[in-house]
C-alpha positions as CSV (number, residue, x, y, z in Angstrom):
1,M,92.6,107.3,-49.8
2,K,93.8,105.6,-46.6
3,V,97.4,104.3,-46.7
4,G,98.4,101.5,-44.2
5,I,101.9,100.9,-43.0
6,A,102.7,97.7,-41.4
7,G,105.6,98.6,-39.0
8,A,106.7,101.8,-37.6
9,G,110.5,101.2,-37.5
10,G,113.2,102.3,-39.9
11,L,111.1,101.8,-43.0
12,G,107.5,102.5,-41.6
13,S,108.4,105.7,-39.7
14,N,110.4,107.1,-42.6
15,I,107.8,106.1,-45.2
16,A,105.1,107.8,-43.0
17,M,107.3,111.0,-42.6
18,H,107.8,111.2,-46.5
19,L,104.0,110.7,-47.2
20,V,102.9,113.3,-44.7
21,R,105.5,115.9,-46.1
22,A,104.1,115.2,-49.5
23,G,100.6,116.0,-48.3
24,V,99.0,112.5,-47.6
25,T,96.3,113.0,-45.0
26,D,95.1,109.7,-44.0
27,I,97.5,107.0,-42.7
28,M,97.0,103.9,-40.6
29,I,100.2,102.6,-39.0
30,A,100.5,99.5,-36.9
31,D,103.3,98.3,-34.7
32,F,103.6,96.8,-31.2
33,D,107.2,97.8,-30.2
34,L,108.8,100.5,-28.2
35,I,111.5,102.9,-29.3
36,E,115.0,101.7,-28.4
37,E,118.3,103.7,-28.4
38,N,120.0,101.4,-30.8
39,N,117.4,102.0,-33.5
40,L,117.6,105.8,-33.4
41,N,120.3,105.8,-36.3
42,R,117.7,104.9,-38.7
43,Q,114.2,105.6,-37.4
44,F,112.1,108.9,-37.2
45,Y,112.3,109.1,-33.5
46,F,114.3,111.1,-31.0
47,R,116.4,110.4,-28.0
48,D,113.5,111.7,-25.7
49,Q,111.2,109.2,-27.1
50,I,113.2,106.2,-26.0
51,G,110.9,103.7,-24.2
52,I,107.7,105.1,-25.8
53,K,105.4,103.1,-28.0
54,K,106.4,103.8,-31.6
55,T,102.7,104.2,-32.6
56,D,102.5,107.0,-30.0
57,A,105.7,108.6,-31.0
58,V,105.1,108.4,-34.7
59,T,101.7,110.1,-34.3
60,V,103.3,113.0,-32.4
61,N,106.1,113.4,-34.8
62,L,103.9,113.3,-37.9
63,K,101.5,115.9,-36.3
64,R,104.5,118.2,-35.8
65,I,104.9,118.2,-39.6
66,S,101.2,118.5,-40.4
67,P,98.9,119.1,-37.4
68,S,95.7,118.2,-39.5
69,V,97.0,114.7,-40.7
70,N,94.7,111.9,-39.7
71,I,96.9,109.2,-38.1
72,E,95.3,106.1,-37.0
73,A,98.0,104.4,-34.9
74,I,97.3,100.7,-33.6
75,D,99.4,99.2,-31.1
76,I,99.3,95.6,-32.2
77,R,101.6,92.8,-33.1
78,L,100.4,92.0,-36.8
79,D,99.9,88.3,-37.6
80,A,98.1,86.1,-40.2
81,D,95.0,86.2,-38.2
82,N,94.5,90.1,-37.7
83,I,96.4,91.8,-40.6
84,A,93.5,91.8,-43.0
85,G,91.1,93.2,-40.5
86,V,93.6,95.8,-39.4
87,F,94.1,97.1,-42.9
88,A,90.6,96.4,-44.3
89,E,89.9,100.1,-44.9
90,C,93.3,100.7,-46.7
91,E,93.7,100.6,-50.5
92,I,97.5,100.8,-50.2
93,I,99.7,98.9,-47.7
94,A,103.4,99.4,-47.1
95,E,105.2,96.5,-45.7
96,A,107.9,97.7,-43.2
97,F,108.7,94.6,-41.2
98,D,112.2,93.5,-40.2
99,K,111.9,89.8,-40.6
100,A,111.5,87.8,-43.6
101,D,108.7,85.6,-42.2
102,S,106.6,88.6,-41.3
103,K,107.2,90.0,-44.8
104,A,106.0,86.6,-46.3
105,M,103.0,86.6,-43.9
106,L,101.8,90.1,-45.1
107,L,102.3,89.2,-48.9
108,N,100.4,85.8,-48.3
109,A,97.5,87.4,-46.3
110,L,97.0,90.6,-48.6
111,G,98.6,89.7,-51.8
112,G,95.4,88.4,-53.4
113,T,93.0,91.0,-52.0
114,G,93.4,93.6,-54.8
115,K,95.2,96.0,-52.5
116,K,98.3,97.6,-53.8
117,I,101.3,96.5,-51.7
118,V,104.8,97.9,-51.7
119,A,107.4,95.9,-49.8
120,A,111.1,95.7,-49.2
121,S,113.8,93.0,-49.4
122,G,117.4,93.6,-48.8
123,V,117.9,97.1,-47.2
124,A,120.8,96.2,-44.8
125,G,124.4,97.4,-45.5
126,L,125.7,100.7,-46.7
127,Y,125.5,100.7,-50.4
128,T,122.4,102.1,-52.1
129,D,123.4,101.6,-55.6
130,G,122.0,98.1,-55.9
131,I,118.4,99.0,-54.9
132,V,115.9,98.1,-57.6
133,T,112.2,97.9,-57.9
134,R,110.5,94.6,-58.9
135,K,106.9,94.3,-59.9
136,I,105.0,91.2,-59.1
137,G,101.7,91.0,-60.8
138,E,99.5,94.0,-61.0
139,N,99.5,95.2,-57.5
140,I,102.8,94.4,-55.7
141,K,106.1,96.2,-56.0
142,I,109.2,95.2,-54.0
143,I,112.2,97.3,-53.6
144,G,115.6,96.5,-52.3
145,D,118.9,94.8,-53.5
146,F,117.4,91.4,-52.8
147,I,120.6,90.2,-51.2
148,S,121.5,92.0,-48.0
149,E,119.9,90.6,-44.9
150,N,119.9,92.5,-41.6
151,T,121.1,89.4,-39.8
152,R,124.4,89.7,-41.6
153,K,124.9,93.4,-42.2
154,P,124.3,96.5,-40.1
155,L,121.4,98.8,-40.9
156,Y,122.4,102.4,-41.9
157,S,120.0,105.3,-42.2
158,A,121.2,106.1,-45.7
159,K,120.1,102.8,-47.2
160,V,117.0,102.3,-45.0
161,G,116.0,106.0,-45.8
162,T,116.6,105.5,-49.4
163,A,114.4,102.5,-49.4
164,A,111.7,104.2,-47.5
165,A,111.8,107.2,-49.9
166,I,111.4,104.9,-52.9
167,M,108.6,103.1,-51.3
168,A,106.9,106.5,-50.4
169,G,107.3,107.6,-54.1
170,I,105.6,104.4,-55.2
171,I,102.7,105.0,-53.0
172,L,102.5,108.7,-54.1
173,E,102.5,107.4,-57.8
174,W,99.6,105.0,-57.0
175,M,97.7,107.8,-55.2
176,G,97.8,109.8,-58.5
177,Y,100.2,112.6,-57.3
178,P,101.6,114.5,-60.2
179,D,105.1,114.2,-61.5
180,E,105.1,117.4,-63.5
């Protein structure tokens, strides 16, 4: 089963890392951006990767964990016109965008397709105790505190990483990974 990840930043790169460490072998990850120094505090990248495309660096980093993992990394800015085609082969999609309008675009474009979607809302700030999971319909789960916006609060690895781990756990559950 192929898992799609929309965005390779703090959420996306860490979701991918958790999935590969758990044994997921087929991941598609899409992003258009470059690694920046000011994002290293929360993303699964390293100082010597600054200026490299996130899609290239995440592939290298994930293959360091599991050389046999199949990573399809697509260097693209996702939008309403291309997102369904990019993730057509994926049964599960993780929304890992920074901006609310991009999050809404993904949910509007893919929400009625029958694909399972895990998304995040409110992962800024420091405190992780307010993170909850909300189920919307049969195929969508959204995690976060539903309050803290990254335009008003800083992003910390502790909260972004916690959210990514919860999202990865939901994906593993949907994939049928055992809990016992």
